[in-house]
N, C-alpha and C positions, 0 to 999 in steps of 0.2 A: 294515386298519391299516398293514400293511407298505408299501402304495403311497402313503400320505399323507406330506406333508412336515411336519416338526415346526413347531409354532407358535413364533414369536419374540415374546415379550411384554416390552415395555420398562418403564422406570421410571414414566412418566406413567400408563400403563394400569394398572399394578399398584397405584399409589397410589389410583386411582379404584375399583378392584375389591375391594380388601382392606378390608372393613368391620371396624371395631374391635370392636364389640359381638359380631358373629358370630365373629370371630377369638378373642376371649377365651373364648367358650363352647366352641369346638372345642379350644382349648388346655387348658382345665380338664379336659375329658373325657380327652384323650390323656395328660396328665400324671398324672391319677389312675390310668389304666390302666397306665402305665409303672411306677408305684410298687407295683403288685400283682405285678409280675414274672411276668406270664402269658406263654404261648407265642405270643400274637398279635402281639407287637412284637419286631422284630429291629433292634437298634441298637448297633453296637460303639462304644467310646469313639473320639473323633475321632483319625484318623491324621494325623500332622503331619510334614512334610518341612522340616527347618531349612535356610535359605539363608544360612549364616553370612557368605559373601562379600558379601552385599547387605543384611544386617541384617533379613531377613524370614523368613517361614514360609509354607508352603502346607499348608492343612488340607483333609481330605476327610471329609465327614459323610454317610454313607449310612444309609438307614433303609427298612424294609419294615413296613407295617401290614397284617397278614394279613386282619383282619376287614373292613377297608375296601378292601383290595386296592390300596394306594397304595405305589408304589415310587419312591424319590426319592434324589437325592444333591446335596449342595452342595459346590462347590469354592470355598475362600476363601483369598485371599492377605492376610496382615496383616504390617505393617511398623512398626518404630519410626522415625518421621520426626523430622527435626530441626525445632525450633521455627521456625515461619514457612514451612514447606514448603507448596507449593500442591497436593501430591499427597495423596490420601486415605490414611488409615491402613489401611483395609481395602477390598478389592474382591472381589465374589463373583458367582458364576453358579450358578443352580439348574437341575438337569435333572430333569424328570418323565418317567417311563417308563410304557409300557403293560406291566404285569407279565406278561401272557400271552405276548407275543412278544419283549419286551425292547427294542422299538423306542422311540426317544425321542418322546414326545408333545409336549413343550414345552421350550424353552430360555428361561429367565427371568433378567432382571437381578436379582441377589441382594441389592442394597443396601437397597431398600425392604422386601423381605420380611424380611431380617435385622433391620433397625432396628425395624420395626413389630411383629414377633412378639416381639422382645426386650422392647420397651416394654410389650406386652400381658402378657407373663409377669411383668414387674415390677409391673404394676398388679394382677395376681392376688395377688401376695405382699403388696402394700400393702393390698388389700381385707381380707385375713385378719390382718395383723400391725400396721398402723399404728394410732396412738392413735385412740380412737373419735371424738374431736372435733378431728381434725387441721386446723390452720389454715395452716401455713407449709410450702411445698415448696421445697427447695433442689436445684439442679442444678449439679453440678460437671462442667464440660465444655461445649463449644459446637458440637460436630460433629453428624453425622447422628444418632447415638444420643441426644444431648441434645435435639435438635429433636423427634425422634419421641417421646421420653418426655414432653416438654412437651405435645405434641399429645394423646397418649393419656391422660395423667394429668389434664389440664384438661377433657377430655371425660368421663372416668369419675368424677371427684371435683370438689368445690368447695373451693378454697383462698382464704383472704383475702389471702395474699401469696405471690409467687413470686420467688425469688432465683436468680441465676446467677453463677458464677465461671468464668473461663477463664484459662489461662496468658497468652493474648493478650487484652488489654483491648479491642482493636479487634474481635476476633471476638465477645467477649461483648456489646459494644455493638451489633454487627450482629445478633446473636441477639435481643436485646431489641427492636430496631426491627422485626424480622420477625415477632415473636410476635403472636398475635391478641389479647393482653391486656397489662396492665401487668406489667413485669418489672423488678426492681431489680438492677442490676449491682453486684457487691460487689468490693472491691479485694483481698480475701484470702480464703482458704479459711476461716479462723477466723471472720471476720465473716459469711461466707455461711451457715455451719452452726449458729452459736450460736442456740439457741432453736428451731431447725427441727424440725418433727414428722416429716417425711419427707425423706430425703437420697438423691439418686441420684448415684452416682459413675460417670461415663461418660467416662473419660479414657484416654490412652495411657501412663499412669504405669507405671514399673517399680519405683519406690520409694514407700513410704507417703506419702500427702499428707493423709489424713483421720485425725485422732488422737482417741482415745477421750475424752480430757479435754475436748474441745470439744463432744462430742455429749451432748445433754441426756438424762437418764434417761427411758426409755420411747419414745425415738425409733425409727423404722424406717429402716434403710439398705438400699437396693437397689444392690448393687455389680455393675456389668456390664462393667467393664474388666478388665485384668490376667488374661489368659487363658493365661498360661504358668506353669509351676511355679516360676519364679524371678522373676516379676513380682508387684508388690503395689500396692494402692491404700490399704489399711487397716492401721493399726498393731497391734502385739501386744495392747495394752490393750483396744482396741475388740473385736478378734476373741475374746479370752479372756473378756471380761466380758459380751459379748452372747450371746443365744441364737441359734445359727447354723443357718440353713436353706439347702438347696442344691436345684438342679434334679435332680442325679444324684449319689449318693454316689460311684460309680465315677469319674465325671468329675472331681469335686472332688478326690478322692484322687490322681488322675493329673495334673491340669492347674492347679489353683488354688494359686498361690503364697500368697495370703492365708490359705488353710487349712493348707497344707503347712508353710510357714515359721513360722507362729505356733504350730503345734501345737494349734490350737483343735479342740474336739470338735464334730462335726456332730450336731445334735440331731435333725433330721428332713429329709426331702425335701418339696418343695412338694406333690407328689402325695399324700403321706401326710396332710398337713393337709386337702387336698381330700377325701380318702376318709374322714376322721374317725378314722383309726387313730393319729394323733399330734396333740396339741393345738397350737393357735395361741396362743402366750404373748404376747399383745399388750400386756399390762401391764408387760412387761419391755423393755429395749432389745434390738432384734432386728436381725440381718443376714441378708439373702438374697443368697447368692453365686450369680450367674447366669453360666453358661459357654456356654449354648446347646446345643441338642440336634437331632439329625437328624430326630427325630419332629416337632419343632416346625416345622421347615422344610417337612416333608412335608405336614402338614395345611394349612399356609399356602399352599403351592404348589397344592394340590388345590382349595382355595377359589377361588384366582385363576383357575385353568384352567377350572373348571366354569362360573364366571360369564362368562369370556371366550368359551367355547364356546357358551353360550346366546345370545350376542349376534351370533354369526356368521350 
């Protein structure tokens, strides 16, 4: 291993190799294992370096899965961009290691891995928490995360209507044109979310843009933006009135402004629902606050690498 060169796996290859159904299955297993707090998973809360001079942050997300012998870390830079900026909000690189020697096995573009595994985790939450006869999907945001959520959710579920809102009407219209099916572009958040059964917030907002008074009773919200303790997408009413689920209690307590600033109580982790130790209260309004976890990147990267290697 020490004499081999690390594989460089780019966006296009990852998009082809990372199968959604297989990814969801692997994520369900690892999230369930995480919530049992066994010794087989090592994952510290994300370490973040603030770049105040440039309005950005650098995050490091290492993880080791002992049972499967997967050693991985992701480095992600995320910035609050001015509206209309051509630069991406986040940029990421994933490193997969040989755990025996510490040698890097693969260097991967992290954008597709991050977007697809985030959407897959949101889909797991929706499968457990959204209304049983959900018909309307609403996407707030039009970037990589919104695109990936559209692709994963329309593959995993059937909706009668899909709506999108973006701060940029042009970006929303571009999103709708590129989608594989009919998408309604909405002029305001309020119009987009009213009556929706499933709402995905995938924005770079630092102040609430989704208000509880607009969300219908029993809807499910998957909130994947606002990954800093002073950033928010959801208002106090929504956070306090909904049943709140998270990927990691420790992560939410340290990083989620939606949880911290609202004072909302976390009811359960996603893995606890998967394990059956905590109920899925799908008859109530629910929020799944997703921050992302190193173990999610690790199983995603291993899936990509194993498939890539089998084709060489």
